[in-house]
py3Dmol code that shows the C-alpha trace and the ligand (Angstrom):
import py3Dmol

protein = """\
ATOM      1  CA  MET A   1     108.570 -21.408  61.181  1.00  0.00           C
ATOM      2  CA  SER A   2     111.476 -19.569  62.718  1.00  0.00           C
ATOM      3  CA  ALA A   3     113.591 -20.809  65.536  1.00  0.00           C
ATOM      4  CA  THR A   4     115.746 -18.634  67.734  1.00  0.00           C
ATOM      5  CA  ALA A   5     119.360 -19.496  66.960  1.00  0.00           C
ATOM      6  CA  ALA A   6     121.527 -20.382  69.920  1.00  0.00           C
ATOM      7  CA  ALA A   7     124.050 -17.784  71.054  1.00  0.00           C
ATOM      8  CA  PRO A   8     127.373 -18.423  69.284  1.00  0.00           C
ATOM      9  CA  ASP A   9     130.340 -19.677  71.336  1.00  0.00           C
ATOM     10  CA  THR A  10     132.407 -16.768  70.138  1.00  0.00           C
ATOM     11  CA  LEU A  11     131.930 -13.739  67.925  1.00  0.00           C
ATOM     12  CA  PHE A  12     135.522 -13.993  66.751  1.00  0.00           C
ATOM     13  CA  GLY A  13     135.631 -14.346  62.975  1.00  0.00           C
ATOM     14  CA  SER A  14     132.022 -13.214  62.542  1.00  0.00           C
ATOM     15  CA  VAL A  15     132.689  -9.466  62.754  1.00  0.00           C
ATOM     16  CA  HIS A  16     134.282  -7.355  60.000  1.00  0.00           C
ATOM     17  CA  LEU A  17     134.887  -3.631  59.733  1.00  0.00           C
ATOM     18  CA  GLY A  18     132.132  -2.546  57.352  1.00  0.00           C
ATOM     19  CA  TYR A  19     132.116   1.243  57.072  1.00  0.00           C
ATOM     20  CA  ALA A  20     133.261   4.470  58.694  1.00  0.00           C
ATOM     21  CA  VAL A  21     131.309   7.691  59.122  1.00  0.00           C
ATOM     22  CA  ILE A  22     133.396  10.850  58.811  1.00  0.00           C
ATOM     23  CA  GLU A  23     132.147  14.280  59.813  1.00  0.00           C
ATOM     24  CA  THR A  24     133.730  17.124  57.836  1.00  0.00           C
ATOM     25  CA  LEU A  25     133.083  20.498  56.253  1.00  0.00           C
ATOM     26  CA  ARG A  26     135.834  19.960  53.653  1.00  0.00           C
ATOM     27  CA  PHE A  27     133.797  18.124  51.033  1.00  0.00           C
ATOM     28  CA  ASP A  28     135.701  19.425  47.994  1.00  0.00           C
ATOM     29  CA  ASP A  29     139.072  18.377  49.382  1.00  0.00           C
ATOM     30  CA  TRP A  30     137.734  15.017  50.543  1.00  0.00           C
ATOM     31  CA  ARG A  31     136.239  14.344  47.146  1.00  0.00           C
ATOM     32  CA  ARG A  32     139.615  14.929  45.492  1.00  0.00           C
ATOM     33  CA  PHE A  33     141.435  13.004  48.214  1.00  0.00           C
ATOM     34  CA  GLY A  34     139.157   9.989  47.987  1.00  0.00           C
ATOM     35  CA  THR A  35     138.928   9.749  44.203  1.00  0.00           C
ATOM     36  CA  ASP A  36     141.990  11.385  42.620  1.00  0.00           C
ATOM     37  CA  ALA A  37     144.492  10.467  45.359  1.00  0.00           C
ATOM     38  CA  ILE A  38     143.394   7.248  47.103  1.00  0.00           C
ATOM     39  CA  GLY A  39     141.549   6.006  44.031  1.00  0.00           C
ATOM     40  CA  MET A  40     138.143   5.057  45.449  1.00  0.00           C
ATOM     41  CA  HIS A  41     134.765   5.153  43.703  1.00  0.00           C
ATOM     42  CA  VAL A  42     132.808   8.296  44.603  1.00  0.00           C
ATOM     43  CA  ASP A  43     129.050   8.498  44.954  1.00  0.00           C
ATOM     44  CA  ASP A  44     127.866  12.094  45.145  1.00  0.00           C
ATOM     45  CA  SER A  45     124.262  11.429  44.234  1.00  0.00           C
ATOM     46  CA  LEU A  46     123.011  12.324  47.718  1.00  0.00           C
ATOM     47  CA  ARG A  47     122.658  15.966  48.689  1.00  0.00           C
ATOM     48  CA  ASP A  48     124.821  16.937  51.657  1.00  0.00           C
ATOM     49  CA  PHE A  49     126.600  13.585  51.740  1.00  0.00           C
ATOM     50  CA  LEU A  50     129.546  12.082  49.955  1.00  0.00           C
ATOM     51  CA  ARG A  51     130.167   8.348  49.852  1.00  0.00           C
ATOM     52  CA  PHE A  52     133.083   6.223  48.761  1.00  0.00           C
ATOM     53  CA  ARG A  53     133.005   2.616  47.618  1.00  0.00           C
ATOM     54  CA  LEU A  54     135.863   0.100  47.662  1.00  0.00           C
ATOM     55  CA  ASP A  55     133.939  -2.893  46.348  1.00  0.00           C
ATOM     56  CA  ASP A  56     130.368  -3.949  45.651  1.00  0.00           C
ATOM     57  CA  HIS A  57     129.111  -2.553  48.960  1.00  0.00           C
ATOM     58  CA  GLU A  58     127.123   0.608  48.353  1.00  0.00           C
ATOM     59  CA  CYS A  59     129.022   2.532  51.035  1.00  0.00           C
ATOM     60  CA  ARG A  60     132.372   2.064  52.794  1.00  0.00           C
ATOM     61  CA  PHE A  61     132.889   5.694  53.803  1.00  0.00           C
ATOM     62  CA  LEU A  62     130.027   8.072  54.538  1.00  0.00           C
ATOM     63  CA  LEU A  63     130.974  11.732  54.786  1.00  0.00           C
ATOM     64  CA  GLN A  64     128.438  13.951  56.478  1.00  0.00           C
ATOM     65  CA  ARG A  65     128.612  17.690  57.027  1.00  0.00           C
ATOM     66  CA  GLY A  66     129.689  18.811  60.468  1.00  0.00           C
ATOM     67  CA  PRO A  67     132.567  20.443  62.314  1.00  0.00           C
ATOM     68  CA  ALA A  68     134.221  17.370  63.911  1.00  0.00           C
ATOM     69  CA  GLU A  69     136.799  16.682  61.113  1.00  0.00           C
ATOM     70  CA  ASP A  70     137.006  13.166  62.484  1.00  0.00           C
ATOM     71  CA  VAL A  71     135.655   9.641  62.341  1.00  0.00           C
ATOM     72  CA  VAL A  72     132.459   9.728  64.388  1.00  0.00           C
ATOM     73  CA  ALA A  73     131.159   6.184  63.886  1.00  0.00           C
ATOM     74  CA  LEU A  74     132.349   2.735  62.822  1.00  0.00           C
ATOM     75  CA  GLY A  75     130.026   0.183  61.251  1.00  0.00           C
ATOM     76  CA  TRP A  76     130.642  -3.527  61.851  1.00  0.00           C
ATOM     77  CA  HIS A  77     129.397  -6.147  59.428  1.00  0.00           C
ATOM     78  CA  VAL A  78     128.192  -9.150  61.437  1.00  0.00           C
ATOM     79  CA  ASP A  79     127.828 -12.479  59.600  1.00  0.00           C
ATOM     80  CA  ASP A  80     124.591 -13.781  61.071  1.00  0.00           C
ATOM     81  CA  HIS A  81     121.603 -12.798  63.166  1.00  0.00           C
ATOM     82  CA  ALA A  82     122.594 -14.936  66.144  1.00  0.00           C
ATOM     83  CA  SER A  83     125.913 -13.063  66.416  1.00  0.00           C
ATOM     84  CA  PHE A  84     124.166  -9.732  65.886  1.00  0.00           C
ATOM     85  CA  ASP A  85     121.649 -10.510  68.649  1.00  0.00           C
ATOM     86  CA  GLU A  86     124.476 -11.646  70.933  1.00  0.00           C
ATOM     87  CA  ILE A  87     126.323  -8.315  70.510  1.00  0.00           C
ATOM     88  CA  VAL A  88     123.188  -6.302  71.226  1.00  0.00           C
ATOM     89  CA  ALA A  89     122.411  -8.526  74.240  1.00  0.00           C
ATOM     90  CA  ARG A  90     125.904  -8.047  75.660  1.00  0.00           C
ATOM     91  CA  VAL A  91     125.549  -4.271  75.389  1.00  0.00           C
ATOM     92  CA  ARG A  92     122.038  -4.081  76.819  1.00  0.00           C
ATOM     93  CA  SER A  93     122.723  -6.564  79.628  1.00  0.00           C
ATOM     94  CA  ARG A  94     125.271  -4.061  80.955  1.00  0.00           C
ATOM     95  CA  ASP A  95     122.697  -1.262  80.861  1.00  0.00           C
ATOM     96  CA  VAL A  96     124.351   0.478  77.939  1.00  0.00           C
ATOM     97  CA  PRO A  97     121.778   1.852  75.483  1.00  0.00           C
ATOM     98  CA  ALA A  98     121.702   0.140  72.079  1.00  0.00           C
ATOM     99  CA  THR A  99     119.321   1.914  69.727  1.00  0.00           C
ATOM    100  CA  GLU A 100     117.939   1.171  66.299  1.00  0.00           C
ATOM    101  CA  GLY A 101     119.124   3.499  63.514  1.00  0.00           C
ATOM    102  CA  THR A 102     116.442   5.243  61.475  1.00  0.00           C
ATOM    103  CA  PRO A 103     115.616   3.966  57.964  1.00  0.00           C
ATOM    104  CA  GLU A 104     117.292   7.088  56.547  1.00  0.00           C
ATOM    105  CA  GLU A 105     120.506   6.469  58.525  1.00  0.00           C
ATOM    106  CA  SER A 106     120.556   2.864  57.337  1.00  0.00           C
ATOM    107  CA  LEU A 107     120.081   3.912  53.707  1.00  0.00           C
ATOM    108  CA  LEU A 108     122.908   6.463  53.927  1.00  0.00           C
ATOM    109  CA  ARG A 109     125.286   3.788  55.243  1.00  0.00           C
ATOM    110  CA  GLY A 110     124.140   1.303  52.639  1.00  0.00           C
ATOM    111  CA  VAL A 111     122.797  -1.267  55.095  1.00  0.00           C
ATOM    112  CA  GLU A 112     119.395  -2.833  55.661  1.00  0.00           C
ATOM    113  CA  ARG A 113     119.220  -1.880  59.317  1.00  0.00           C
ATOM    114  CA  LEU A 114     121.620  -1.043  62.103  1.00  0.00           C
ATOM    115  CA  VAL A 115     121.853  -0.834  65.873  1.00  0.00           C
ATOM    116  CA  ARG A 116     124.231   1.628  67.532  1.00  0.00           C
ATOM    117  CA  PHE A 117     125.786   1.955  70.948  1.00  0.00           C
ATOM    118  CA  PRO A 118     128.482   4.130  72.520  1.00  0.00           C
ATOM    119  CA  GLY A 119     132.155   3.318  71.965  1.00  0.00           C
ATOM    120  CA  PRO A 120     135.548   4.400  73.320  1.00  0.00           C
ATOM    121  CA  LYS A 121     136.672   7.973  72.698  1.00  0.00           C
ATOM    122  CA  GLY A 122     133.213   8.984  71.569  1.00  0.00           C
ATOM    123  CA  ILE A 123     133.356   6.836  68.423  1.00  0.00           C
ATOM    124  CA  VAL A 124     129.846   5.425  68.046  1.00  0.00           C
ATOM    125  CA  GLN A 125     129.795   1.697  67.254  1.00  0.00           C
ATOM    126  CA  GLU A 126     127.179   0.435  64.800  1.00  0.00           C
ATOM    127  CA  VAL A 127     126.394  -3.162  63.834  1.00  0.00           C
ATOM    128  CA  PHE A 128     124.562  -4.493  60.785  1.00  0.00           C
ATOM    129  CA  THR A 129     124.109  -7.831  59.042  1.00  0.00           C
ATOM    130  CA  ARG A 130     123.058  -6.966  55.486  1.00  0.00           C
ATOM    131  CA  PRO A 131     124.943  -4.502  53.320  1.00  0.00           C
ATOM    132  CA  LEU A 132     123.172  -3.072  50.292  1.00  0.00           C
ATOM    133  CA  LEU A 133     125.060  -3.823  47.112  1.00  0.00           C
ATOM    134  CA  ALA A 134     125.647  -1.071  44.569  1.00  0.00           C
ATOM    135  CA  PRO A 135     123.866  -1.536  41.250  1.00  0.00           C
ATOM    136  CA  GLY A 136     126.596   0.013  39.102  1.00  0.00           C
ATOM    137  CA  PRO A 137     130.194  -0.999  38.309  1.00  0.00           C
ATOM    138  CA  LEU A 138     133.165   0.506  40.126  1.00  0.00           C
ATOM    139  CA  ASP A 139     134.829   3.506  38.539  1.00  0.00           C
ATOM    140  CA  MET A 140     138.085   4.018  40.417  1.00  0.00           C
ATOM    141  CA  ALA A 141     141.799   4.564  39.911  1.00  0.00           C
ATOM    142  CA  THR A 142     142.778   1.734  42.257  1.00  0.00           C
ATOM    143  CA  GLY A 143     142.437  -1.708  40.674  1.00  0.00           C
ATOM    144  CA  THR A 144     141.192  -3.710  43.655  1.00  0.00           C
ATOM    145  CA  PHE A 145     140.792  -3.096  47.369  1.00  0.00           C
ATOM    146  CA  VAL A 146     141.018  -6.139  49.652  1.00  0.00           C
ATOM    147  CA  THR A 147     137.873  -6.437  51.789  1.00  0.00           C
ATOM    148  CA  GLY A 148     135.777  -9.591  52.217  1.00  0.00           C
ATOM    149  CA  ALA A 149     136.371 -11.735  55.308  1.00  0.00           C
ATOM    150  CA  SER A 150     139.162  -9.387  56.442  1.00  0.00           C
ATOM    151  CA  GLY A 151     136.839  -6.396  56.493  1.00  0.00           C
ATOM    152  CA  MET A 152     137.631  -3.102  54.791  1.00  0.00           C
ATOM    153  CA  GLY A 153     140.852  -2.260  56.648  1.00  0.00           C
ATOM    154  CA  HIS A 154     141.770  -1.161  60.142  1.00  0.00           C
ATOM    155  CA  VAL A 155     141.486   1.720  62.577  1.00  0.00           C
ATOM    156  CA  ALA A 156     144.255   3.047  64.824  1.00  0.00           C
ATOM    157  CA  LEU A 157     143.623   5.241  67.806  1.00  0.00           C
ATOM    158  CA  THR A 158     145.550   6.677  70.708  1.00  0.00           C
ATOM    159  CA  SER A 159     144.344   6.259  74.247  1.00  0.00           C
ATOM    160  CA  THR A 160     145.212   7.202  77.799  1.00  0.00           C
ATOM    161  CA  ARG A 161     143.351   4.060  78.934  1.00  0.00           C
ATOM    162  CA  PRO A 162     144.458   1.354  76.499  1.00  0.00           C
ATOM    163  CA  HIS A 163     143.638  -1.578  78.793  1.00  0.00           C
ATOM    164  CA  GLN A 164     140.032  -0.404  79.012  1.00  0.00           C
ATOM    165  CA  VAL A 165     139.769   0.071  75.239  1.00  0.00           C
ATOM    166  CA  ARG A 166     141.062  -3.473  74.812  1.00  0.00           C
ATOM    167  CA  GLY A 167     138.548  -4.661  77.414  1.00  0.00           C
ATOM    168  CA  TYR A 168     135.755  -2.952  75.495  1.00  0.00           C
ATOM    169  CA  PHE A 169     136.470  -4.732  72.209  1.00  0.00           C
ATOM    170  CA  ALA A 170     137.001  -8.052  73.958  1.00  0.00           C
ATOM    171  CA  THR A 171     133.635  -7.681  75.722  1.00  0.00           C
ATOM    172  CA  VAL A 172     131.694  -6.563  72.653  1.00  0.00           C
ATOM    173  CA  PHE A 173     133.330  -8.542  69.801  1.00  0.00           C
ATOM    174  CA  ASP A 174     135.603 -11.169  71.460  1.00  0.00           C
ATOM    175  CA  ALA A 175     138.619  -9.345  69.997  1.00  0.00           C
ATOM    176  CA  ARG A 176     141.944 -11.181  70.388  1.00  0.00           C
ATOM    177  CA  LEU A 177     145.391  -9.747  71.001  1.00  0.00           C
ATOM    178  CA  SER A 178     147.686 -10.199  67.988  1.00  0.00           C
ATOM    179  CA  ASP A 179     150.820  -8.579  69.385  1.00  0.00           C
ATOM    180  CA  PHE A 180     152.442  -5.468  70.830  1.00  0.00           C
ATOM    181  CA  ILE A 181     154.843  -2.939  69.366  1.00  0.00           C
ATOM    182  CA  GLU A 182     157.074  -0.748  71.503  1.00  0.00           C
ATOM    183  CA  GLU A 183     158.361   2.410  69.848  1.00  0.00           C
ATOM    184  CA  THR A 184     159.736   5.821  70.722  1.00  0.00           C
ATOM    185  CA  ILE A 185     158.329   8.715  68.673  1.00  0.00           C
ATOM    186  CA  ASN A 186     159.320  12.335  69.288  1.00  0.00           C
ATOM    187  CA  GLY A 187     160.913  11.264  72.566  1.00  0.00           C
ATOM    188  CA  ALA A 188     157.713   9.641  73.864  1.00  0.00           C
ATOM    189  CA  ARG A 189     157.836   5.911  74.675  1.00  0.00           C
ATOM    190  CA  LEU A 190     154.780   4.251  73.138  1.00  0.00           C
ATOM    191  CA  LYS A 191     153.213   0.836  73.353  1.00  0.00           C
ATOM    192  CA  ILE A 192     150.717  -0.231  70.709  1.00  0.00           C
ATOM    193  CA  ARG A 193     148.250  -3.094  71.158  1.00  0.00           C
ATOM    194  CA  PHE A 194     147.004  -4.806  67.983  1.00  0.00           C
ATOM    195  CA  LEU A 195     143.611  -6.508  68.151  1.00  0.00           C
ATOM    196  CA  ARG A 196     141.974  -8.785  65.598  1.00  0.00           C
ATOM    197  CA  VAL A 197     138.353  -9.798  65.234  1.00  0.00           C
ATOM    198  CA  ASN A 198     138.873 -12.030  62.178  1.00  0.00           C
ATOM    199  CA  GLU A 199     141.687 -13.230  59.921  1.00  0.00           C
ATOM    200  CA  ARG A 200     143.039  -9.697  59.437  1.00  0.00           C
ATOM    201  CA  HIS A 201     146.101  -9.317  61.663  1.00  0.00           C
ATOM    202  CA  HIS A 202     144.539  -6.248  63.252  1.00  0.00           C
ATOM    203  CA  THR A 203     141.340  -4.345  62.800  1.00  0.00           C
ATOM    204  CA  LEU A 204     142.140  -2.120  65.789  1.00  0.00           C
ATOM    205  CA  ALA A 205     145.424  -0.653  66.953  1.00  0.00           C
ATOM    206  CA  ILE A 206     145.509   1.114  70.318  1.00  0.00           C
ATOM    207  CA  ALA A 207     148.579   3.255  70.998  1.00  0.00           C
ATOM    208  CA  ALA A 208     149.437   4.685  74.391  1.00  0.00           C
ATOM    209  CA  THR A 209     152.351   6.414  76.053  1.00  0.00           C
ATOM    210  CA  ARG A 210     154.209   4.140  78.450  1.00  0.00           C
ATOM    211  CA  ASP A 211     155.124   6.647  81.126  1.00  0.00           C
ATOM    212  CA  VAL A 212     152.640   9.420  81.968  1.00  0.00           C
ATOM    213  CA  PRO A 213     149.321   8.697  80.181  1.00  0.00           C
ATOM    214  CA  LEU A 214     149.112  11.369  77.482  1.00  0.00           C
ATOM    215  CA  ASP A 215     147.244  11.491  74.190  1.00  0.00           C
ATOM    216  CA  PRO A 216     149.176  13.431  71.545  1.00  0.00           C
ATOM    217  CA  ILE A 217     146.519  13.067  68.836  1.00  0.00           C
ATOM    218  CA  ALA A 218     143.687  15.613  68.654  1.00  0.00           C
ATOM    219  CA  THR A 219     141.372  13.431  66.533  1.00  0.00           C
ATOM    220  CA  ARG A 220     139.547  10.343  67.787  1.00  0.00           C
ATOM    221  CA  VAL A 221     141.353   8.183  65.257  1.00  0.00           C
ATOM    222  CA  GLN A 222     145.046   8.461  64.450  1.00  0.00           C
ATOM    223  CA  HIS A 223     144.632   6.718  61.107  1.00  0.00           C
ATOM    224  CA  LEU A 224     142.368   4.599  58.951  1.00  0.00           C
ATOM    225  CA  ASN A 225     143.810   1.860  56.747  1.00  0.00           C
ATOM    226  CA  VAL A 226     142.647   0.421  53.465  1.00  0.00           C
ATOM    227  CA  GLN A 227     144.384  -2.486  51.743  1.00  0.00           C
ATOM    228  CA  VAL A 228     145.041  -2.666  48.016  1.00  0.00           C
ATOM    229  CA  ALA A 229     145.529  -5.897  46.084  1.00  0.00           C
ATOM    230  CA  THR A 230     148.798  -5.197  44.297  1.00  0.00           C
ATOM    231  CA  LEU A 231     152.075  -3.409  44.900  1.00  0.00           C
ATOM    232  CA  ASP A 232     151.386  -1.400  41.742  1.00  0.00           C
ATOM    233  CA  ASP A 233     148.121  -0.165  43.284  1.00  0.00           C
ATOM    234  CA  MET A 234     150.001   0.977  46.403  1.00  0.00           C
ATOM    235  CA  VAL A 235     152.761   2.742  44.498  1.00  0.00           C
ATOM    236  CA  ALA A 236     150.257   4.404  42.147  1.00  0.00           C
ATOM    237  CA  ALA A 237     148.242   5.695  45.134  1.00  0.00           C
ATOM    238  CA  TYR A 238     151.429   7.135  46.655  1.00  0.00           C
ATOM    239  CA  ARG A 239     152.183   8.941  43.394  1.00  0.00           C
ATOM    240  CA  ARG A 240     148.617  10.280  43.092  1.00  0.00           C
ATOM    241  CA  VAL A 241     148.582  11.566  46.686  1.00  0.00           C
ATOM    242  CA  ARG A 242     151.703  13.608  45.921  1.00  0.00           C
ATOM    243  CA  GLU A 243     150.608  14.732  42.437  1.00  0.00           C
ATOM    244  CA  ASN A 244     147.315  15.992  43.820  1.00  0.00           C
ATOM    245  CA  GLY A 245     149.066  18.067  46.456  1.00  0.00           C
ATOM    246  CA  PHE A 246     148.114  16.113  49.569  1.00  0.00           C
ATOM    247  CA  ASP A 247     150.652  15.589  52.330  1.00  0.00           C
ATOM    248  CA  ILE A 248     152.431  12.321  52.931  1.00  0.00           C
ATOM    249  CA  ALA A 249     152.745  11.772  56.692  1.00  0.00           C
ATOM    250  CA  LEU A 250     154.973   8.686  56.541  1.00  0.00           C
ATOM    251  CA  SER A 251     156.835   7.520  53.458  1.00  0.00           C
ATOM    252  CA  VAL A 252     156.614   3.942  52.167  1.00  0.00           C
ATOM    253  CA  GLY A 253     157.804   1.374  54.680  1.00  0.00           C
ATOM    254  CA  GLN A 254     157.126  -2.087  56.070  1.00  0.00           C
ATOM    255  CA  HIS A 255     155.632  -2.870  59.471  1.00  0.00           C
ATOM    256  CA  THR A 256     157.363  -5.245  61.865  1.00  0.00           C
ATOM    257  CA  ASN A 257     154.317  -7.183  63.014  1.00  0.00           C
ATOM    258  CA  ASP A 258     151.928  -7.742  60.088  1.00  0.00           C
ATOM    259  CA  LYS A 259     154.678  -7.129  57.458  1.00  0.00           C
ATOM    260  CA  GLU A 260     152.326  -4.823  55.559  1.00  0.00           C
ATOM    261  CA  LEU A 261     153.996  -2.509  53.054  1.00  0.00           C
ATOM    262  CA  SER A 262     152.330   0.882  53.264  1.00  0.00           C
ATOM    263  CA  PHE A 263     152.440   4.666  53.306  1.00  0.00           C
ATOM    264  CA  TYR A 264     150.444   7.231  55.262  1.00  0.00           C
ATOM    265  CA  ALA A 265     148.769  10.282  53.715  1.00  0.00           C
ATOM    266  CA  ARG A 266     147.190  13.140  55.652  1.00  0.00           C
ATOM    267  CA  THR A 267     143.438  13.453  55.071  1.00  0.00           C
ATOM    268  CA  PRO A 268     141.730  16.822  54.597  1.00  0.00           C
ATOM    269  CA  SER A 269     140.384  16.391  58.156  1.00  0.00           C
ATOM    270  CA  GLY A 270     143.877  16.019  59.646  1.00  0.00           C
ATOM    271  CA  PHE A 271     143.979  12.380  60.691  1.00  0.00           C
ATOM    272  CA  GLU A 272     146.061   9.990  58.597  1.00  0.00           C
ATOM    273  CA  TRP A 273     145.104   7.449  55.951  1.00  0.00           C
ATOM    274  CA  GLU A 274     147.261   4.377  55.399  1.00  0.00           C
ATOM    275  CA  VAL A 275     147.273   2.550  52.088  1.00  0.00           C
ATOM    276  CA  GLY A 276     148.743  -0.908  52.587  1.00  0.00           C
ATOM    277  CA  TRP A 277     149.602  -4.021  50.625  1.00  0.00           C
ATOM    278  CA  ASN A 278     150.187  -7.653  51.503  1.00  0.00           C
ATOM    279  CA  PRO A 279     149.806  -7.936  55.292  1.00  0.00           C
ATOM    280  CA  ILE A 280     150.088 -11.460  56.687  1.00  0.00           C
ATOM    281  CA  VAL A 281     146.884 -13.345  57.466  1.00  0.00           C
ATOM    282  CA  VAL A 282     146.752 -14.829  60.968  1.00  0.00           C
ATOM    283  CA  ASP A 283     146.600 -18.612  61.323  1.00  0.00           C
ATOM    284  CA  GLU A 284     144.660 -19.167  64.548  1.00  0.00           C
ATOM    285  CA  ALA A 285     146.136 -22.647  64.995  1.00  0.00           C
ATOM    286  CA  THR A 286     149.700 -21.423  65.407  1.00  0.00           C
ATOM    287  CA  TRP A 287     149.588 -17.710  66.294  1.00  0.00           C
ATOM    288  CA  GLU A 288     151.341 -16.564  69.492  1.00  0.00           C
ATOM    289  CA  PRO A 289     151.361 -12.905  70.565  1.00  0.00           C
ATOM    290  CA  THR A 290     154.835 -11.337  70.741  1.00  0.00           C
ATOM    291  CA  THR A 291     156.320  -7.893  71.263  1.00  0.00           C
ATOM    292  CA  HIS A 292     158.087  -6.151  68.395  1.00  0.00           C
ATOM    293  CA  GLN A 293     160.574  -3.324  68.845  1.00  0.00           C
ATOM    294  CA  GLY A 294     159.729  -0.454  66.492  1.00  0.00           C
ATOM    295  CA  ILE A 295     156.785  -0.068  64.133  1.00  0.00           C
ATOM    296  CA  SER A 296     158.791  -0.591  60.960  1.00  0.00           C
ATOM    297  CA  ILE A 297     161.407  -2.934  59.534  1.00  0.00           C
ATOM    298  CA  TRP A 298     162.334  -0.114  57.156  1.00  0.00           C
ATOM    299  CA  GLY A 299     160.923   3.187  55.889  1.00  0.00           C
ATOM    300  CA  HIS A 300     157.824   4.968  57.259  1.00  0.00           C
ATOM    301  CA  THR A 301     159.970   8.072  57.613  1.00  0.00           C
ATOM    302  CA  PRO A 302     158.058  11.196  58.717  1.00  0.00           C
ATOM    303  CA  VAL A 303     157.735  13.597  55.793  1.00  0.00           C
ATOM    304  CA  GLY A 304     157.791  17.357  56.251  1.00  0.00           C
ATOM    305  CA  GLN A 305     157.043  17.347  59.956  1.00  0.00           C
ATOM    306  CA  THR A 306     157.802  20.805  61.295  1.00  0.00           C
ATOM    307  CA  VAL A 307     158.747  22.008  64.748  1.00  0.00           C
ATOM    308  CA  LEU A 308     155.265  23.542  64.898  1.00  0.00           C
ATOM    309  CA  ASP A 309     153.657  20.119  64.303  1.00  0.00           C
ATOM    310  CA  LYS A 310     155.686  18.685  67.158  1.00  0.00           C
ATOM    311  CA  LEU A 311     154.793  21.564  69.450  1.00  0.00           C
ATOM    312  CA  SER A 312     151.098  21.188  68.690  1.00  0.00           C
ATOM    313  CA  MET A 313     151.308  17.467  69.528  1.00  0.00           C
ATOM    314  CA  PHE A 314     152.837  18.286  72.902  1.00  0.00           C
ATOM    315  CA  ARG A 315     150.102  20.868  73.502  1.00  0.00           C
ATOM    316  CA  VAL A 316     147.399  18.297  72.711  1.00  0.00           C
ATOM    317  CA  ALA A 317     149.172  15.743  74.900  1.00  0.00           C
ATOM    318  CA  ALA A 318     149.358  18.157  77.817  1.00  0.00           C
ATOM    319  CA  GLY A 319     145.639  18.898  77.464  1.00  0.00           C
ATOM    320  CA  SER A 320     144.827  15.185  77.423  1.00  0.00           C
ATOM    321  CA  ALA A 321     146.232  14.810  80.946  1.00  0.00           C
ATOM    322  CA  ARG A 322     143.366  16.991  82.183  1.00  0.00           C
ATOM    323  CA  ARG A 323     140.576  15.262  80.220  1.00  0.00           C
ATOM    324  CA  ARG A 324     139.147  11.940  81.292  1.00  0.00           C
ATOM    325  CA  GLU A 325     138.842   9.681  78.288  1.00  0.00           C
ATOM    326  CA  ASP A 326     135.516   7.866  77.954  1.00  0.00           C
ATOM    327  CA  THR A 327     135.923   4.117  77.514  1.00  0.00           C
ATOM    328  CA  VAL A 328     132.264   3.174  78.245  1.00  0.00           C
ATOM    329  CA  PRO A 329     133.164   1.596  81.630  1.00  0.00           C
ATOM    330  CA  ALA A 330     130.161  -0.739  81.684  1.00  0.00           C
ATOM    331  CA  LEU A 331     131.607  -2.473  78.595  1.00  0.00           C
ATOM    332  CA  SER A 332     135.341  -2.032  79.160  1.00  0.00           C
ATOM    333  CA  GLY A 333     135.191  -3.302  82.749  1.00  0.00           C
ATOM    334  CA  GLN A 334     138.494  -3.218  84.615  1.00  0.00           C
ATOM    335  CA  GLY A 335     140.263  -3.510  81.291  1.00  0.00           C
ATOM    336  CA  ILE A 336     142.729  -6.182  80.197  1.00  0.00           C
ATOM    337  CA  PRO A 337     146.305  -5.710  81.404  1.00  0.00           C
ATOM    338  CA  ASP A 338     149.106  -6.361  78.907  1.00  0.00           C
TER     339      ASP A 338
END
"""
ligand_1 = """\
1
FE2
Fe 147.973 0.904 60.312
"""
view = py3Dmol.view(width=600, height=400)
view.addModel(protein, "pdb")
view.setStyle({"model": 0}, {"cartoon": {"style": "trace"}})
view.addModel(ligand_1, "xyz")
view.setStyle({"model": 1}, {"stick": {}})
view.zoomTo()
view.show()
């Protein structure tokens, strides 16, 4: 006999970043980047797809062929069916379509089944409850990636409508504000909002310009983050990124808010990839949001950024003023002011 579980009081703590879907045509470079540089386990047994593992989950990154050179979907691992049903109900009750993935799509992502719905900036949001576990052992240069209750890392994006993006993740997942960072980069005053959905200090970072709303980043995500278990793993990844000829975007440094030690590499698709170690874990009983000045206590120095890079960012930013960013208004509502 099955009973319908009551809707949970909150989804906070029950949602974990599970996988990312990346669309690219640069499979050879991504294969080298993922395995030789970042040190993940590669699975190239599927024609036309490339997958990376970090742990016993069959898939943490699914690369599919296409021109976007971007993250096109995020998969969220939901602990239980009641929470899963609650998320889908919240989406559908606001007349936003939530559709079942096909069996083939589920298999590719290494999950039993999934439901997807639209997300901010055109990043499709997918939810699942049961990951498929890989039958074989890990074969990877990195010793251990930290996943589990914290999820597989975090995602940072830029937005011209940050309050709406925050509203979206509060509506859908009961995301909580961890803190803010104010920073000036290339003369632009930025404010970054850090949201958590579980013990990880942030699973989402939303950066926005503080004056005129401009988006200087051409890709939907600015960076993805994975966390390694030891300082040696982080330093070894840094060395491998350089030895394999990939660009470092920001040198090793330490963040002001979550105290994570990390560096940023540039992926073959253009967005950045942060490898981090030892971020703090939030204690819900005592945590109070604050505002930090500057993203880093030390380090995180831009490496090899040319005048052309800066000019292209300003060109993208200028273009963003003319585009209206999609935040899925039915789910973001009026947004949440800072
Ligand atoms: Fe980050």
